[in-house]
C-alpha positions in Angstrom: 53.2 95.5 -56.8 53.8 92.5 -54.3 57.5 93.0 -54.5 57.6 96.9 -54.1 55.7 96.2 -51.0 57.7 93.1 -49.8 61.0 94.8 -50.5 59.5 98.2 -48.7 58.9 95.5 -45.5 62.3 94.4 -44.9 63.6 97.6 -45.6 61.6 98.9 -42.6 62.6 96.4 -40.2 66.2 95.8 -41.2 67.1 99.6 -40.6 64.6 99.2 -37.1 66.5 96.5 -36.4 70.0 97.2 -37.0 68.4 100.7 -34.8 67.5 99.0 -31.6 70.8 96.6 -32.0 72.6 100.1 -31.9 71.4 101.7 -29.6 69.9 100.1 -26.9 72.0 96.3 -27.8 74.9 97.7 -28.5 74.7 99.8 -24.6 73.1 97.5 -22.3 75.6 94.3 -23.4 78.7 96.8 -22.6 77.2 97.6 -19.2 76.8 93.9 -18.5 80.3 93.3 -19.7 81.3 95.8 -17.5 79.2 94.8 -14.3 80.6 91.0 -14.8 84.2 91.1 -16.2 85.6 94.6 -15.2 87.6 94.5 -12.0 88.5 97.8 -13.0 85.6 99.1 -12.7 84.6 101.5 -9.4 81.8 102.6 -8.8 82.4 105.0 -6.4 83.6 107.0 -8.9 80.0 107.8 -10.1 77.6 109.7 -9.0 74.6 107.0 -9.2 74.2 103.7 -11.1 72.1 105.8 -13.8 75.7 108.1 -14.4 77.4 105.1 -14.8 75.0 103.5 -17.6 75.0 106.7 -19.5 78.6 107.0 -19.5 78.6 103.7 -21.1 76.4 104.1 -23.9 77.8 107.2 -24.8 81.4 105.7 -25.1 79.4 102.9 -27.6 79.6 105.6 -29.8 83.4 106.9 -29.8 84.7 105.4 -33.5 87.1 102.7 -31.6 83.6 101.1 -30.8 82.2 101.0 -34.8 83.6 97.9 -35.8 81.8 97.0 -32.5 78.4 99.3 -33.4 78.7 97.3 -37.0 78.8 93.7 -36.0 75.4 95.0 -33.7 74.2 96.9 -36.7 74.5 93.7 -38.5 72.8 91.1 -35.8 69.7 93.6 -35.6 69.0 93.9 -39.4 68.9 89.8 -38.7 66.4 90.0 -36.7 64.9 92.5 -38.3 64.7 90.0 -41.7 63.2 87.2 -39.3 60.3 89.8 -38.1 60.2 90.7 -41.8 59.6 87.1 -42.7 56.5 87.0 -39.5 55.4 90.0 -41.3 54.6 89.2 -44.6 52.7 85.8 -43.2 50.7 87.5 -41.2 49.7 89.9 -44.3 49.4 87.1 -46.7 47.0 85.0 -44.3 45.0 89.0 -44.3 44.6 89.1 -47.9 43.6 85.7 -48.2 40.6 85.5 -45.7 40.0 89.2 -47.3 39.5 88.2 -50.6 37.7 84.9 -49.5 34.9 87.3 -47.7 34.8 89.3 -51.0 34.3 86.3 -52.8 31.8 84.7 -50.2 29.7 87.6 -49.8 28.4 87.8 -53.7 25.3 85.9 -54.0 25.9 83.1 -56.5 22.7 83.3 -58.7 23.7 86.8 -59.6 27.4 85.8 -59.9 26.6 83.7 -63.1 24.3 85.9 -64.6 26.6 88.0 -65.2 29.2 86.5 -67.5 32.3 85.3 -67.7 35.3 87.7 -67.8 39.1 87.9 -66.6 38.0 86.6 -63.2 34.6 84.1 -63.8 34.8 80.8 -66.3 32.5 78.5 -66.2 32.6 75.1 -67.0 30.0 71.9 -67.6 31.9 69.0 -66.1 35.1 67.5 -64.7 35.6 65.0 -66.6 31.2 64.2 -68.1 30.9 64.9 -71.8 28.0 66.3 -72.7 28.0 65.8 -76.5 29.5 62.5 -76.4 27.6 61.4 -73.0 30.2 59.7 -71.9 33.6 60.3 -69.6 36.4 62.4 -71.5 39.6 62.5 -69.2 40.4 65.5 -71.7 38.3 68.0 -69.4 40.3 67.5 -66.9 43.5 68.9 -68.8 41.1 71.9 -69.3 39.9 72.6 -65.8 43.5 72.8 -64.8 44.7 75.4 -67.2 41.0 76.8 -66.5 42.8 77.2 -62.6 46.5 77.9 -63.8 45.1 80.9 -65.9 43.4 82.3 -62.8 46.5 81.9 -60.3 48.9 83.2 -62.9 46.5 86.9 -63.6 44.6 88.0 -60.3 42.8 84.7 -59.2 39.1 84.3 -59.2 36.1 81.8 -59.2 35.5 79.0 -61.4 32.1 77.5 -61.4 31.7 73.9 -62.0 28.7 72.2 -63.6 27.3 75.4 -65.4 27.4 76.3 -69.2 28.6 79.1 -71.2 25.6 80.2 -71.3 25.0 79.7 -67.2 23.0 77.2 -67.8 22.8 75.3 -64.8 23.7 72.0 -65.9 24.4 70.1 -62.2 27.5 67.9 -61.5 25.3 63.9 -61.2 26.7 63.1 -64.5 30.4 63.6 -63.1 29.3 62.0 -59.9 28.9 59.2 -61.2 31.9 58.3 -62.4 33.4 58.6 -59.2 34.8 56.1 -56.8 32.6 58.0 -54.0 29.6 59.2 -55.6 28.8 63.3 -54.7 30.9 65.8 -53.2 32.9 64.2 -51.5 34.7 62.5 -54.3 34.1 65.7 -56.6 36.9 67.4 -53.8 38.6 64.0 -54.6 39.3 64.5 -58.0 39.7 68.1 -58.2 42.5 68.0 -55.5 44.4 65.0 -57.1 44.2 67.0 -60.2 45.4 70.2 -59.6 48.2 68.5 -57.6 48.9 66.4 -60.6 48.9 68.8 -63.0 50.1 72.2 -61.0 51.8 70.6 -58.3 51.1 69.6 -54.7 51.7 73.2 -53.3 49.4 74.7 -55.1 46.5 72.6 -53.0 46.7 75.4 -50.6 45.2 78.0 -52.6 42.1 76.7 -54.4 39.2 76.7 -52.0 35.6 74.5 -52.6 32.6 75.5 -51.9 29.4 73.4 -52.8 25.8 75.0 -53.5 22.7 74.2 -54.7 20.3 75.4 -57.7 18.0 74.6 -58.9 18.1 71.2 -56.8 21.0 70.8 -59.0 24.8 70.5 -57.2 27.1 73.9 -58.1 31.0 73.5 -56.8 32.7 76.7 -57.0 35.9 76.9 -56.8 38.0 80.1 -55.2 41.6 80.4 -56.8 43.9 82.9 -55.0 46.1 84.6 -56.9 49.7 83.2 -57.2 52.8 85.5 -56.4 54.9 82.7 -58.1 54.9 81.4 -61.8 52.1 78.4 -62.2 52.6 76.1 -64.9 50.6 73.3 -66.5 52.3 70.3 -66.4 51.5 68.0 -70.0 53.4 65.0 -69.8 57.2 65.8 -70.8 56.5 69.4 -71.1 54.8 72.7 -68.6 53.3 75.2 -70.4 52.3 78.6 -68.8 48.5 79.7 -69.3 46.9 82.8 -68.5 43.7 84.7 -68.2 42.3 87.3 -70.4 39.2 89.0 -70.8 36.7 86.0 -70.6 39.0 83.4 -72.3 42.4 81.4 -71.4 45.5 81.1 -73.6 48.7 79.8 -73.6 51.7 82.3 -74.1 55.2 80.8 -75.5 58.3 81.1 -74.3 58.4 85.0 -74.8 55.2 86.2 -73.9 55.6 83.8 -70.7 59.2 85.2 -69.3 58.0 88.5 -70.6 54.5 88.5 -68.3 56.8 86.9 -65.3 58.9 90.1 -65.5 56.6 92.3 -65.2 54.8 90.2 -62.5 57.6 90.8 -60.3 58.5 94.4 -61.3 55.2 95.2 -60.1 
């Protein structure tokens, strides 16, 4: 859908730019040229200046001027492309603001009670293993996979500090594993993880908000849907993950290619 919308916007701006350039810019430029460089120009031969301009306008559409009209059409199309890029940038910004406003409008306790789904996932911690009662860096990879899966789907929310069954466990255990044992330390760890595993360009599409429920901190991560594939760096290889239903799964090469191709077409 994004690609078809993008194509329509570019087509519209290119056509408008080309038309404006041919219908207005070409005749005006030709008139200015006559004023400045044509010594044989005799304004006295025209009733008034407007008659002269109209004559220059109609003269611009003669067969002999077809090549020049084409040049101006290409110039206008180029200008239209610039405006199309600006239009898309504004549209993406508007969509981002709208999505964040919609997400923030949802009450967090109600969101937790709704259970996990294709746009909502719970994680107990970012690195503290509750079963082993110690730091487990493998849990960071699980977080990265979840974020990548949501970005490759429709985006959504990742709540850290909440068990799969909706029980609030908070972030205190995670805090104790950071140099800065607070929310700042947690967010710094999260962004470093995203930068290393998913790429620095992804960080701008991740937004953290902290809440306090039952006296415990919860990190609510707003994850935007990505227009380009997001891969999870697993050492020497990169893997493609996708949120499906209430889980995240790795796609093989064929499935990844198929999903990415469908996303581009739609």
